[in-house]
BAGUMI-792285 format. One record per residue (C-alpha): residue number from 1; chain; y, x, z. Coordinates in nm, 3 decimals. Example, Ala and Ser with C-alpha at 12.3 -4.5 7.8 and 13.67 -1.06 7.14 Angstrom:
BEGIN
<1 "A" <-0.450 1.230 0.780>>
<2 "A" <-0.106 1.367 0.714>>
***
This chain:
BEGIN
<1 "A" <35.328 10.621 6.862>>
<2 "A" <35.042 10.712 6.622>>
<3 "A" <34.922 10.492 6.340>>
<4 "A" <34.656 10.509 6.079>>
<5 "A" <34.760 10.390 5.724>>
<6 "A" <34.491 10.282 5.522>>
<7 "A" <34.563 10.237 5.157>>
<8 "A" <34.423 10.170 4.810>>
<9 "A" <34.694 10.344 4.640>>
<10 "A" <34.845 10.695 4.728>>
<11 "A" <34.978 10.981 4.508>>
<12 "A" <34.710 11.243 4.394>>
<13 "A" <34.749 11.553 4.182>>
<14 "A" <34.625 11.352 3.878>>
<15 "A" <34.839 11.034 3.949>>
<16 "A" <35.162 11.171 4.143>>
<17 "A" <35.326 10.815 4.118>>
<18 "A" <35.026 10.605 4.239>>
<19 "A" <35.125 10.451 4.543>>
<20 "A" <35.456 10.671 4.569>>
<21 "A" <35.632 10.392 4.769>>
<22 "A" <35.367 10.415 5.036>>
<23 "A" <35.394 10.774 5.071>>
<24 "A" <35.780 10.753 5.098>>
<25 "A" <35.731 10.481 5.379>>
<26 "A" <35.507 10.707 5.561>>
<27 "A" <35.735 11.004 5.532>>
<28 "A" <36.014 10.788 5.636>>
<29 "A" <35.825 10.676 5.957>>
<30 "A" <35.754 11.019 6.037>>
<31 "A" <36.130 11.123 6.035>>
<32 "A" <36.196 10.866 6.313>>
<33 "A" <35.906 10.988 6.520>>
<34 "A" <35.610 10.780 6.438>>
<35 "A" <35.292 10.996 6.389>>
<36 "A" <35.125 10.869 6.064>>
<37 "A" <34.785 10.972 5.947>>
<38 "A" <34.668 10.843 5.583>>
<39 "A" <34.329 10.726 5.493>>
<40 "A" <34.335 10.699 5.099>>
<41 "A" <34.028 10.494 4.985>>
<42 "A" <34.040 10.671 4.659>>
<43 "A" <33.939 10.988 4.845>>
<44 "A" <33.603 10.806 4.914>>
<45 "A" <33.588 10.599 4.601>>
<46 "A" <33.251 10.743 4.507>>
<47 "A" <33.100 10.593 4.822>>
<48 "A" <32.950 10.241 4.848>>
<49 "A" <33.144 9.997 5.063>>
<50 "A" <32.930 10.046 5.382>>
<51 "A" <32.942 10.435 5.344>>
<52 "A" <33.333 10.390 5.305>>
<53 "A" <33.335 10.175 5.632>>
<54 "A" <33.129 10.435 5.800>>
<55 "A" <33.383 10.722 5.669>>
<56 "A" <33.672 10.512 5.810>>
<57 "A" <33.517 10.445 6.147>>
<58 "A" <33.412 10.817 6.183>>
<59 "A" <33.759 10.916 6.114>>
<60 "A" <33.874 10.679 6.383>>
<61 "A" <33.623 10.802 6.640>>
<62 "A" <33.754 11.164 6.598>>
<63 "A" <34.113 11.045 6.630>>
<64 "A" <34.329 10.825 6.860>>
<65 "A" <34.550 10.555 6.714>>
<66 "A" <34.778 10.274 6.846>>
<67 "A" <34.727 10.052 6.545>>
<68 "A" <34.625 10.026 6.185>>
<69 "A" <34.849 9.966 5.891>>
<70 "A" <34.678 9.853 5.569>>
<71 "A" <34.852 9.858 5.239>>
<72 "A" <34.735 9.704 4.896>>
<73 "A" <34.478 9.443 4.828>>
<74 "A" <34.137 9.321 4.947>>
<75 "A" <33.957 9.645 5.008>>
<76 "A" <34.207 9.800 5.237>>
<77 "A" <34.246 9.465 5.428>>
<78 "A" <33.862 9.432 5.469>>
<79 "A" <33.827 9.775 5.593>>
<80 "A" <34.117 9.757 5.834>>
<81 "A" <34.014 9.410 5.952>>
<82 "A" <33.674 9.558 6.093>>
<83 "A" <33.855 9.786 6.346>>
<84 "A" <33.914 9.705 6.707>>
<85 "A" <34.273 9.807 6.701>>
<86 "A" <34.555 9.584 6.606>>
<87 "A" <34.608 9.564 6.228>>
<88 "A" <34.913 9.498 6.021>>
<89 "A" <34.858 9.437 5.642>>
<90 "A" <35.127 9.497 5.381>>
<91 "A" <35.086 9.312 5.046>>
<92 "A" <35.263 9.410 4.734>>
<93 "A" <35.226 9.135 4.467>>
<94 "A" <34.912 9.027 4.273>>
<95 "A" <34.706 9.083 4.588>>
<96 "A" <34.868 8.761 4.713>>
<97 "A" <35.018 8.599 4.397>>
<98 "A" <34.723 8.645 4.171>>
<99 "A" <34.775 8.710 3.784>>
<100 "A" <34.945 8.475 3.537>>
<101 "A" <34.718 8.335 3.271>>
<102 "A" <34.853 8.399 2.936>>
<103 "A" <34.543 8.355 2.721>>
<104 "A" <34.185 8.470 2.662>>
<105 "A" <34.306 8.841 2.645>>
<106 "A" <34.375 8.860 3.007>>
<107 "A" <34.118 8.599 3.127>>
<108 "A" <33.932 8.862 3.325>>
<109 "A" <34.227 8.978 3.513>>
<110 "A" <34.332 8.611 3.592>>
<111 "A" <33.985 8.544 3.729>>
<112 "A" <33.967 8.866 3.937>>
<113 "A" <34.311 8.862 4.079>>
<114 "A" <34.294 8.497 4.160>>
<115 "A" <33.968 8.546 4.346>>
<116 "A" <34.133 8.853 4.534>>
<117 "A" <34.430 8.672 4.629>>
<118 "A" <34.228 8.373 4.766>>
<119 "A" <34.020 8.611 4.977>>
<120 "A" <34.329 8.806 5.098>>
<121 "A" <34.479 8.480 5.215>>
<122 "A" <34.162 8.369 5.373>>
<123 "A" <34.128 8.678 5.590>>
<124 "A" <34.499 8.730 5.680>>
<125 "A" <34.473 8.512 5.990>>
<126 "A" <34.278 8.788 6.166>>
<127 "A" <34.568 9.027 6.143>>
<128 "A" <34.841 9.063 6.415>>
<129 "A" <35.105 9.071 6.147>>
<130 "A" <35.143 9.039 5.776>>
<131 "A" <35.425 9.204 5.561>>
<132 "A" <35.505 9.074 5.205>>
<133 "A" <35.767 9.168 4.951>>
<134 "A" <35.928 8.838 4.886>>
<135 "A" <35.988 8.483 5.044>>
<136 "A" <35.785 8.345 4.751>>
<137 "A" <35.485 8.551 4.869>>
<138 "A" <35.527 8.435 5.218>>
<139 "A" <35.505 8.073 5.105>>
<140 "A" <35.168 8.156 4.961>>
<141 "A" <35.016 8.144 5.314>>
<142 "A" <34.931 7.832 5.489>>
<143 "A" <35.086 7.755 5.835>>
<144 "A" <35.022 7.857 6.110>>
<145 "A" <34.952 8.210 5.944>>
<146 "A" <35.287 8.195 5.769>>
<147 "A" <35.431 8.215 6.119>>
<148 "A" <35.330 8.575 6.143>>
<149 "A" <35.438 8.686 5.794>>
<150 "A" <35.734 8.903 5.768>>
<151 "A" <35.928 8.975 5.436>>
<152 "A" <35.999 9.349 5.435>>
<153 "A" <36.015 9.515 5.077>>
<154 "A" <35.970 9.891 5.047>>
<155 "A" <36.263 10.103 5.096>>
<156 "A" <36.453 10.335 4.849>>
<157 "A" <36.538 10.695 4.905>>
<158 "A" <36.920 10.665 4.851>>
<159 "A" <36.964 11.037 4.901>>
<160 "A" <36.753 11.086 4.571>>
<161 "A" <36.872 10.767 4.396>>
<162 "A" <37.248 10.826 4.379>>
<163 "A" <37.493 10.784 4.068>>
<164 "A" <37.495 11.063 3.808>>
<165 "A" <37.773 11.107 3.569>>
<166 "A" <37.656 10.915 3.262>>
<167 "A" <37.722 11.177 2.984>>
<168 "A" <37.560 11.449 3.219>>
<169 "A" <37.248 11.208 3.259>>
<170 "A" <37.231 11.147 2.880>>
<171 "A" <37.245 11.507 2.806>>
<172 "A" <36.960 11.588 3.056>>
<173 "A" <36.749 11.304 2.901>>
<174 "A" <36.830 11.421 2.553>>
<175 "A" <37.008 11.077 2.446>>
<176 "A" <37.260 11.053 2.168>>
<177 "A" <37.583 10.863 2.211>>
<178 "A" <37.525 10.484 2.229>>
<179 "A" <37.467 10.194 2.471>>
<180 "A" <37.128 10.202 2.647>>
<181 "A" <36.929 9.944 2.818>>
<182 "A" <36.673 10.068 3.067>>
<183 "A" <36.339 9.901 3.067>>
<184 "A" <36.057 9.996 3.314>>
<185 "A" <35.706 9.965 3.157>>
<186 "A" <35.527 10.288 3.276>>
<187 "A" <35.175 10.144 3.207>>
<188 "A" <35.264 9.961 2.901>>
<189 "A" <35.166 9.625 3.066>>
<190 "A" <35.192 9.296 2.892>>
<191 "A" <35.312 9.131 3.203>>
<192 "A" <35.642 9.337 3.177>>
<193 "A" <35.719 9.145 2.861>>
<194 "A" <35.866 9.410 2.644>>
<195 "A" <35.835 9.180 2.341>>
<196 "A" <36.083 8.969 2.504>>
<197 "A" <36.314 9.263 2.591>>
<198 "A" <36.292 9.365 2.219>>
<199 "A" <36.372 9.021 2.089>>
<200 "A" <36.679 9.009 2.317>>
<201 "A" <36.793 9.358 2.189>>
<202 "A" <36.785 9.226 1.815>>
<203 "A" <37.031 8.954 1.949>>
<204 "A" <37.242 9.205 2.129>>
<205 "A" <37.271 9.429 1.818>>
<206 "A" <37.437 9.155 1.614>>
<207 "A" <37.762 9.229 1.816>>
<208 "A" <37.670 9.575 1.940>>
<209 "A" <37.490 9.776 1.672>>
<210 "A" <37.443 10.093 1.882>>
<211 "A" <37.260 9.913 2.168>>
<212 "A" <36.911 10.057 2.225>>
<213 "A" <36.624 9.998 2.470>>
<214 "A" <36.516 10.294 2.673>>
<215 "A" <36.171 10.253 2.795>>
<216 "A" <36.109 10.427 3.130>>
<217 "A" <35.744 10.549 3.074>>
<218 "A" <35.582 10.878 3.176>>
<219 "A" <35.867 11.007 3.370>>
<220 "A" <35.838 11.242 3.656>>
<221 "A" <35.980 11.064 3.975>>
<222 "A" <36.262 11.328 3.993>>
<223 "A" <36.380 11.210 3.641>>
<224 "A" <36.395 10.829 3.720>>
<225 "A" <36.756 10.841 3.899>>
<226 "A" <36.871 11.048 3.596>>
<227 "A" <36.723 10.807 3.336>>
<228 "A" <36.872 10.515 3.515>>
<229 "A" <37.215 10.677 3.539>>
<230 "A" <37.198 10.745 3.165>>
<231 "A" <37.178 10.379 3.092>>
<232 "A" <37.441 10.104 3.108>>
<233 "A" <37.205 9.837 3.261>>
<234 "A" <36.853 9.785 3.367>>
<235 "A" <36.662 9.486 3.223>>
<236 "A" <36.370 9.291 3.382>>
<237 "A" <36.183 9.033 3.181>>
<238 "A" <35.838 9.047 3.363>>
<239 "A" <35.638 8.720 3.390>>
<240 "A" <35.537 8.827 3.736>>
<241 "A" <35.677 9.077 3.993>>
<242 "A" <35.667 9.117 4.380>>
<243 "A" <35.961 9.327 4.477>>
<244 "A" <36.022 9.573 4.186>>
<245 "A" <36.125 9.904 4.322>>
<246 "A" <36.298 9.991 3.994>>
<247 "A" <36.556 9.718 4.067>>
<248 "A" <36.647 9.861 4.417>>
<249 "A" <36.656 10.203 4.262>>
<250 "A" <36.902 10.092 3.989>>
<251 "A" <37.126 9.923 4.253>>
<252 "A" <37.118 10.264 4.454>>
<253 "A" <37.233 10.442 4.136>>
<254 "A" <37.506 10.179 4.079>>
<255 "A" <37.338 10.045 3.753>>
<256 "A" <37.379 9.685 3.693>>
<257 "A" <37.080 9.466 3.661>>
<258 "A" <36.994 9.189 3.412>>
<259 "A" <36.697 8.998 3.516>>
<260 "A" <36.496 8.670 3.453>>
<261 "A" <36.401 8.484 3.762>>
<262 "A" <36.102 8.693 3.886>>
<263 "A" <36.000 8.830 4.232>>
<264 "A" <36.280 8.888 4.473>>
<265 "A" <36.546 8.985 4.221>>
<266 "A" <36.741 8.667 4.244>>
<267 "A" <36.750 8.705 4.637>>
<268 "A" <36.896 9.053 4.593>>
<269 "A" <37.152 8.955 4.343>>
<270 "A" <37.249 8.645 4.559>>
<271 "A" <37.324 8.889 4.845>>
<272 "A" <37.566 9.078 4.613>>
<273 "A" <37.630 8.917 4.272>>
<274 "A" <37.832 9.235 4.169>>
<275 "A" <37.499 9.424 4.121>>
<276 "A" <37.385 9.200 3.825>>
<277 "A" <37.298 8.872 3.679>>
<278 "A" <37.011 8.637 3.655>>
<279 "A" <36.951 8.493 3.315>>
<280 "A" <36.701 8.240 3.151>>
<281 "A" <36.379 8.345 3.004>>
<282 "A" <36.507 8.343 2.648>>
<283 "A" <36.634 8.606 2.403>>
<284 "A" <36.955 8.437 2.362>>
<285 "A" <37.019 8.414 2.751>>
<286 "A" <36.905 8.765 2.810>>
<287 "A" <37.121 8.901 2.529>>
<288 "A" <37.434 8.724 2.674>>
<289 "A" <37.372 8.883 3.008>>
<290 "A" <37.335 9.234 2.847>>
<291 "A" <37.633 9.182 2.623>>
<292 "A" <37.856 9.100 2.911>>
<293 "A" <37.775 9.419 3.086>>
<294 "A" <37.786 9.655 2.783>>
<295 "A" <38.130 9.508 2.700>>
<296 "A" <38.255 9.550 3.051>>
<297 "A" <38.397 9.922 3.098>>
<298 "A" <38.428 9.895 3.476>>
<299 "A" <38.351 10.176 3.691>>
<300 "A" <38.014 10.239 3.866>>
<301 "A" <37.982 9.988 4.158>>
<302 "A" <37.802 10.100 4.483>>
<303 "A" <37.686 9.801 4.656>>
<304 "A" <37.664 9.768 5.037>>
<305 "A" <37.318 9.676 4.964>>
<306 "A" <37.241 10.052 4.935>>
<307 "A" <37.206 10.090 5.310>>
<308 "A" <37.020 9.774 5.369>>
<309 "A" <36.745 9.877 5.123>>
<310 "A" <36.723 10.249 5.225>>
<311 "A" <36.409 10.406 5.363>>
<312 "A" <36.579 10.464 5.687>>
<313 "A" <36.664 10.093 5.727>>
<314 "A" <36.315 9.962 5.637>>
<315 "A" <36.142 10.233 5.848>>
<316 "A" <36.343 10.111 6.144>>
<317 "A" <36.259 9.765 6.087>>
<318 "A" <35.900 9.847 6.055>>
<319 "A" <35.903 10.037 6.382>>
<320 "A" <36.033 9.734 6.549>>
<321 "A" <35.746 9.536 6.410>>
<322 "A" <35.490 9.800 6.544>>
<323 "A" <35.649 9.782 6.884>>
<324 "A" <35.653 9.408 6.891>>
<325 "A" <35.288 9.396 6.788>>
<326 "A" <35.188 9.645 7.054>>
<327 "A" <35.387 9.460 7.321>>
<328 "A" <35.213 9.149 7.244>>
<329 "A" <34.868 9.293 7.236>>
<330 "A" <34.872 9.498 7.551>>
<331 "A" <35.193 9.410 7.734>>
<332 "A" <35.337 9.767 7.676>>
***
């Protein structure tokens, strides 16, 4: 089987983490025998939309594929939709959910992402299958389109994301002794609600003075499992998420998760409550969840979820979807 993966986000020399989850998925598919070519829209970003369409069609004239798999947002969807091959579209969050309105400061994002999400949902009926990260995203689609929407989050490289002895990890990260709460906010986004995390930290410090927030920002990908293993828990306070990879990566490293109700985090923790806790969206409730973990000296717990969320498991589920689509389209 040979597929063309059309994506708006993919790692480049300047932005090595941009769309890294898509690259990992492509690599995992190759490992199970799927031929994958990638058409990265950024490679033709200087072209107008018609010229991008021509570049894609020319690429497809010169190659033979069984299907097209589009990742991220409206543009990849629109370009993939205009092909004669069966198309599967994967959406990752704001491209379906839109953007939370929190005031005049983000009004432009709210308007833009609301429009994109509306258009994405309107054209989705033309695809053979739609993949989303959470059940909440699936519910955004109206019947009968919803019937062909699959919930399949991106996988985690559990060979890379493994527990590292805490003191060794802290030494590598240059952290002094203390209690550390990991907080992922790579692009310093308001939607991640670091202000809420810091407010909770102040409450925690009333009983645990050496607690500190370790913001994961600007890290090389190879350092992320080290940074997670150096911490006592991961905190998620975002206003909106799809299926945050950092949560799955923490689970793979055996790091407990404290999270507000956002994205698919509650569904993950419901499947194995030992991996963390869900708290209310207030500094006091968040602080209580953190304090319980920081005061618990239990050893690293490796959840059975590790195998379920692995790249290999997700790739095999995706291959099954590809085969099902192709069988339905042409009776293979």
